[in-house]
C-alpha positions as CSV (number, residue, x, y, z in Angstrom):
1,X,222.3,17.2,44.0
2,X,223.7,15.8,40.8
3,X,224.8,18.3,38.2
4,X,222.8,18.7,35.0
5,X,224.0,16.8,31.9
6,X,223.5,19.1,28.8
7,X,222.6,17.8,25.4
8,X,225.7,19.2,24.0
9,X,228.8,21.1,25.0
10,X,231.6,22.3,22.7
11,X,234.9,20.6,23.3
12,X,237.8,22.5,24.8
13,X,241.1,21.3,23.3
14,X,243.1,23.6,25.6
15,X,244.6,25.5,22.6
16,X,241.8,27.8,21.7
17,X,243.0,30.8,23.8
18,X,246.6,30.4,22.7
19,X,245.5,30.4,19.0
20,X,243.3,33.5,19.5
21,X,246.4,35.2,21.1
22,X,248.4,34.4,18.0
23,X,245.7,35.8,15.8
24,X,245.8,39.1,17.8
25,X,249.6,39.2,17.7
26,X,249.6,38.8,13.9
27,X,247.6,41.9,13.5
28,X,245.2,40.2,11.1
29,X,241.8,39.7,12.7
30,X,239.6,39.9,9.6
31,X,238.9,37.2,7.2
32,X,241.4,35.0,5.3
33,X,244.2,35.3,7.8
34,X,246.7,32.5,8.6
35,X,244.2,30.4,10.6
36,X,241.5,30.7,8.0
37,X,243.9,29.4,5.4
38,X,245.0,26.6,7.7
39,X,241.4,25.5,8.2
40,X,240.7,25.6,4.5
41,X,243.7,23.5,3.7
42,X,242.6,21.0,6.4
43,X,239.2,20.7,4.8
44,X,240.5,20.3,1.3
45,X,242.9,17.6,2.5
46,X,240.1,15.7,4.4
47,X,237.4,16.0,1.8
48,X,239.3,16.1,-1.5
49,X,237.3,19.2,-2.6
50,X,238.8,21.6,-5.1
51,X,238.4,24.5,-2.8
52,X,237.2,25.1,0.7
53,X,236.1,28.6,1.8
54,X,235.3,29.3,5.4
55,X,232.1,31.2,6.0
56,X,230.3,32.8,8.9
57,X,227.9,29.8,9.2
58,X,226.6,26.7,7.4
59,X,223.6,28.9,6.5
60,X,225.9,31.4,4.7
61,X,227.6,28.5,2.8
62,X,224.2,27.4,1.6
63,X,223.3,31.0,0.6
64,X,226.5,31.2,-1.4
65,X,225.6,28.0,-3.1
66,X,222.2,29.5,-4.1
67,X,224.0,32.6,-5.5
68,X,226.5,30.5,-7.4
69,X,223.8,28.4,-9.1
70,X,221.9,31.6,-10.1
71,X,218.8,30.4,-8.3
72,X,215.9,32.8,-8.9
73,X,212.2,33.3,-9.1
74,X,210.3,30.4,-10.6
75,X,213.1,27.9,-9.9
76,X,212.4,24.8,-7.9
77,X,214.8,23.2,-5.4
78,X,214.2,19.7,-4.1
79,X,214.9,19.4,-0.3
80,X,213.8,17.1,2.4
81,X,211.2,18.4,4.8
82,X,213.1,16.7,7.6
83,X,215.9,19.2,8.0
84,X,216.8,22.5,9.6
85,X,215.2,25.6,8.1
86,X,218.5,26.9,6.7
87,X,218.5,24.2,4.1
88,X,215.4,25.7,2.5
89,X,215.8,29.4,3.4
90,X,219.0,29.8,1.4
91,X,217.1,29.1,-1.8
92,X,213.8,30.7,-0.9
93,X,215.7,33.9,-0.3
94,X,216.6,33.9,-4.0
95,X,212.9,33.4,-5.0
96,X,212.9,29.6,-5.5
97,X,210.1,27.3,-4.5
98,X,211.1,24.4,-2.3
99,X,209.8,21.0,-3.4
100,X,209.6,18.9,-0.3
101,X,210.7,15.3,-0.5
102,X,210.0,12.6,2.1
103,X,212.8,10.7,3.9
104,X,213.6,7.0,4.2
105,X,212.3,5.3,7.3
106,X,215.7,3.8,8.1
107,X,218.3,6.5,7.9
108,X,215.9,9.6,7.8
109,X,217.7,10.7,4.7
110,X,216.1,11.8,1.4
111,X,214.2,9.0,-0.1
112,X,216.0,8.6,-3.4
113,X,213.2,6.4,-4.8
114,X,210.9,9.5,-4.8
115,X,213.3,11.8,-6.5
116,X,212.5,11.1,-10.2
117,X,208.8,11.9,-9.7
118,X,209.6,15.4,-8.3
119,X,211.9,16.6,-11.0
120,X,210.4,19.1,-13.5
121,X,211.8,21.5,-16.1
122,X,212.0,24.1,-13.3
123,X,214.2,22.0,-11.0
124,X,217.4,23.9,-10.5
125,X,219.1,21.9,-7.7
126,X,218.7,18.9,-5.4
127,X,219.8,19.2,-1.8
128,X,220.5,15.9,0.0
129,X,221.0,16.3,3.8
130,X,223.2,13.6,5.4
131,X,221.2,13.2,8.6
132,X,223.3,12.3,11.7
133,X,226.3,12.2,9.3
134,X,225.0,9.0,7.6
135,X,225.4,9.4,3.9
136,X,222.4,9.6,1.6
137,X,222.3,7.1,-1.3
138,X,224.5,9.3,-3.5
139,X,224.9,6.8,-6.3
140,X,221.1,6.6,-6.8
141,X,220.7,10.3,-6.5
142,X,223.4,10.9,-9.1
143,X,221.8,8.4,-11.5
144,X,218.6,10.5,-11.4
145,X,220.0,14.0,-11.6
146,X,223.0,13.4,-13.7
147,X,221.3,12.8,-17.0
148,X,219.2,15.9,-16.4
149,X,222.2,18.1,-15.6
150,X,220.8,19.1,-12.2
151,X,223.5,20.2,-9.7
152,X,223.6,18.6,-6.3
153,X,224.3,20.7,-3.2
154,X,225.1,18.5,-0.2
155,X,224.0,19.8,3.2
156,X,226.8,18.2,5.1
157,X,226.3,20.0,8.4
158,X,226.3,16.7,10.3
159,X,228.6,14.8,8.1
160,X,232.2,16.1,8.1
161,X,234.6,13.0,8.1
162,X,231.7,10.7,7.3
163,X,232.0,8.6,4.1
164,X,229.7,6.9,1.6
165,X,231.2,3.8,-0.1
166,X,234.6,5.0,1.1
167,X,234.4,8.5,-0.3
168,X,234.1,11.6,1.9
169,X,230.8,13.2,2.4
170,X,230.9,16.7,0.9
171,X,232.7,15.4,-2.2
172,X,229.7,14.3,-4.2
173,X,227.8,17.5,-5.0
174,X,229.0,20.3,-7.2
175,X,228.9,22.2,-3.9
176,X,228.6,21.2,-0.2
177,X,227.9,23.1,3.0
178,X,229.5,22.5,6.3
179,X,228.6,23.9,9.7
180,X,230.8,24.6,12.7
181,X,228.0,25.7,15.1
182,X,228.5,24.8,18.7
183,X,226.4,21.7,18.3
184,X,228.7,20.2,15.7
185,X,231.7,17.8,16.2
186,X,234.1,20.7,15.4
187,X,233.0,24.1,16.5
188,X,234.0,27.7,16.7
189,X,230.6,28.8,18.1
190,X,229.3,30.0,14.8
191,X,230.9,29.2,11.5
192,X,230.7,27.1,8.3
193,X,232.4,26.4,5.0
194,X,231.5,26.0,1.4
195,X,233.2,23.1,-0.3
196,X,233.6,23.4,-4.1
197,X,234.0,20.2,-6.1
198,X,233.6,21.7,-9.6
199,X,236.5,24.1,-10.3
200,X,234.3,26.3,-12.6
201,X,232.6,27.7,-9.5
202,X,235.8,28.6,-7.6
203,X,236.6,32.1,-8.9
204,X,233.1,33.3,-8.7
205,X,232.7,31.8,-5.2
206,X,235.7,33.9,-4.0
207,X,234.0,37.0,-5.5
208,X,230.6,36.4,-4.0
209,X,232.3,35.7,-0.6
210,X,234.2,39.1,-0.8
211,X,231.1,41.3,-1.2
212,X,231.1,40.9,-5.0
213,X,234.6,42.2,-5.5
214,X,237.7,40.5,-7.0
215,X,239.7,41.3,-3.9
216,X,241.1,37.8,-3.7
217,X,242.7,38.1,-7.1
218,X,244.2,41.4,-6.0
219,X,245.8,39.9,-3.0
220,X,247.3,37.1,-5.1
221,X,248.8,39.8,-7.4
222,X,246.7,38.9,-10.4
223,X,245.3,42.4,-10.8
224,X,246.6,45.8,-9.7
225,X,243.4,46.9,-8.0
226,X,240.1,45.4,-7.1
227,X,236.5,46.5,-7.8
228,X,232.9,45.5,-7.7
229,X,232.3,42.8,-10.3
230,X,229.3,40.7,-9.2
231,X,226.7,40.3,-6.6
232,X,227.9,39.1,-3.2
233,X,227.9,39.7,0.5
234,X,230.2,39.5,3.6
235,X,230.5,35.8,4.1
236,X,234.1,35.8,5.6
237,X,234.5,34.9,9.3
238,X,237.0,36.6,11.5
239,X,240.4,34.9,11.8
240,X,239.7,34.8,15.6
241,X,236.9,32.3,14.9
242,X,239.2,30.4,12.5
243,X,241.8,30.2,15.3
244,X,239.3,28.5,17.5
245,X,238.3,26.1,14.7
246,X,241.9,25.4,13.8
247,X,242.5,24.1,17.4
248,X,239.5,21.8,16.9
249,X,240.8,20.4,13.7
250,X,244.2,19.8,15.3
251,X,242.4,17.6,17.9
252,X,240.1,15.9,15.3
253,X,241.4,12.4,16.1
254,X,240.8,12.8,19.8
255,X,237.4,14.4,19.3
256,X,236.2,11.6,17.0
257,X,237.6,8.8,19.2
258,X,235.8,10.2,22.2
259,X,232.5,10.6,20.3
260,X,232.8,7.1,18.9
261,X,233.3,5.6,22.3
262,X,230.2,7.3,23.6
263,X,228.1,6.3,20.6
264,X,229.2,2.7,20.8
265,X,228.6,2.6,24.6
266,X,225.0,3.7,24.0
267,X,224.6,1.1,21.3
268,X,226.0,-1.7,23.4
269,X,224.3,-0.9,26.7
270,X,220.8,0.2,25.4
271,X,220.3,-2.6,22.8
272,X,218.4,-5.0,25.0
273,X,216.3,-2.2,26.6
274,X,215.4,-0.9,23.1
275,X,214.3,-4.3,21.8
276,X,212.2,-4.9,24.9
277,X,210.6,-1.4,24.7
278,X,209.9,-1.3,21.0
279,X,212.5,1.5,20.5
280,X,214.5,1.6,17.3
281,X,218.3,2.2,17.5
282,X,220.2,4.2,14.9
283,X,220.5,2.6,11.5
284,X,223.9,2.9,9.8
285,X,224.2,1.0,6.5
286,X,227.4,-1.0,6.1
287,X,228.5,1.1,3.1
288,X,228.3,4.3,5.2
289,X,231.1,5.5,7.6
290,X,229.5,7.8,10.1
291,X,231.3,10.6,12.1
292,X,229.5,9.8,15.4
293,X,227.5,13.0,15.3
294,X,224.1,12.0,16.8
295,X,222.6,9.1,18.7
296,X,218.8,9.2,17.8
297,X,216.2,6.9,19.2
298,X,212.9,6.3,17.5
299,X,210.2,5.7,20.2
300,X,207.0,3.8,19.6
301,X,204.8,6.9,19.9
302,X,204.7,10.7,20.5
303,X,203.6,10.0,24.1
304,X,206.6,7.7,24.7
305,X,209.0,10.3,23.2
306,X,207.6,13.1,25.4
307,X,207.5,10.8,28.4
308,X,211.2,9.9,28.0
309,X,212.2,13.5,27.6
310,X,210.4,14.3,30.8
311,X,211.8,11.3,32.6
312,X,215.4,12.3,31.7
313,X,214.7,16.0,32.6
314,X,213.7,14.9,36.1
315,X,217.0,13.1,36.3
316,X,218.9,16.3,35.3
317,X,219.5,15.1,31.7
318,X,218.7,17.1,28.6
319,X,217.4,15.2,25.6
320,X,215.8,16.8,22.6
321,X,213.8,16.0,19.5
322,X,214.5,16.7,15.8
323,X,213.0,18.3,13.5
324,X,209.5,19.8,13.1
325,X,208.5,19.0,9.5
326,X,209.1,22.0,7.3
327,X,206.2,21.3,5.0
328,X,203.8,21.6,8.0
329,X,205.3,24.9,9.2
330,X,203.6,28.2,8.7
331,X,206.1,29.1,5.9
332,X,206.1,25.7,4.4
333,X,202.3,25.7,3.9
334,X,202.8,28.8,1.7
335,X,204.7,26.6,-0.7
336,X,202.1,23.9,-0.8
337,X,202.9,22.0,2.4
338,X,200.0,20.0,3.8
339,X,199.5,17.0,6.1
340,X,200.2,13.7,4.4
341,X,202.7,15.2,1.9
342,X,205.7,13.6,3.6
343,X,204.2,10.8,5.8
344,X,207.5,9.3,6.9
345,X,208.8,12.7,8.0
346,X,205.6,13.4,9.9
347,X,205.8,10.0,11.7
348,X,209.5,10.2,12.5
349,X,209.3,13.8,13.7
350,X,206.7,12.8,16.4
351,X,208.8,9.9,17.7
352,X,212.5,10.8,17.4
353,X,214.7,11.7,20.4
354,X,218.4,12.5,20.6
355,X,220.5,11.6,23.6
356,X,223.3,13.8,24.9
357,X,226.6,13.2,23.0
358,X,229.6,15.5,23.2
359,X,233.4,14.8,23.2
360,X,233.9,16.1,26.8
361,X,231.2,13.8,28.2
362,X,232.5,11.9,31.3
363,X,232.1,8.3,32.1
364,X,229.9,9.2,35.1
365,X,227.7,11.3,32.8
366,X,227.5,8.6,30.3
367,X,226.5,5.9,32.8
368,X,223.9,8.3,34.3
369,X,222.2,8.7,30.9
370,X,222.3,4.9,30.2
371,X,220.8,4.1,33.7
372,X,218.1,6.7,33.4
373,X,217.1,5.6,29.9
374,X,216.9,1.9,31.0
375,X,214.6,2.9,33.8
376,X,212.0,4.2,31.4
377,X,209.1,2.0,30.1
378,X,207.2,2.7,26.9
379,X,203.6,1.8,26.3
380,X,204.8,-1.2,24.2
381,X,206.4,-2.9,27.2
């Protein structure tokens, strides 16, 4: 019997255990050790941000952003309904009301044409999500929010090493959040990072990340003792996790090349099938450089999507959908969510499927997925 092909599997570079051993040998297992610093330096070099701070998760990075922007009760934050719940929860935790915006039918990113109509005097932040690592239309978003002085927080969980008009994703907003969950291109199991692009936020970000203390200044020799100076929490990951992530960053070229080869193989060998079956392939605008994070297919109907998932499951292949609209969730309805509020999101959510894509995927596994997909017939055929 053929082995099961998972949707995702974290890549093993072969250096993870050695790096963990070095972290143990150093005697520094808590946050901000040598591996943490190396990872932060790597992120700063690749994104051009003023400061990168590793966190325990992408969710934690978003929660730090909400604290830095002093989000509170009565504030509004514009977020796409088509995203993971962390994007919204980080701001709701501070008392804000999410204002759900629909997505574009091509890239599934925030529909920038709708943004102006949703801004009110209560709008405190706009949070574009770079779905599949394909950049949102950041020029248009900036043109709307810039004159109003509304900060942008990029949810760049999918988009590390992606670009928009040649500029790194994660470098457009005042702040940006990264994720290193096991489903991401670079993973340490659970982890994230806050990217700071406006230097005015840097010192307070360090304080919030260190439980509201000025401990970082103390370790730099800027003060002779540290104390509680602001609100905050424990957002630092262990240097053991950073050691794993560091090994991933060291293999970034190999990881990205492998993912690109798989993505392009899907694109080449499923194109004629998709056209015949009424299935839409991923859309990547020419001014966007993607990081090969996802390969989504848009099936003609919900029945076709569910049928293909079942067909692949029978062949030992795991394919999944993405996302259930937040505005239709139990919690989302408490904030005014209702059917018809984001029609594109509702339609896409019913029909989208993601194929397995991970750097360690073998040629045999890739061919099995392609062959199994090509066997499937939609109701449009």
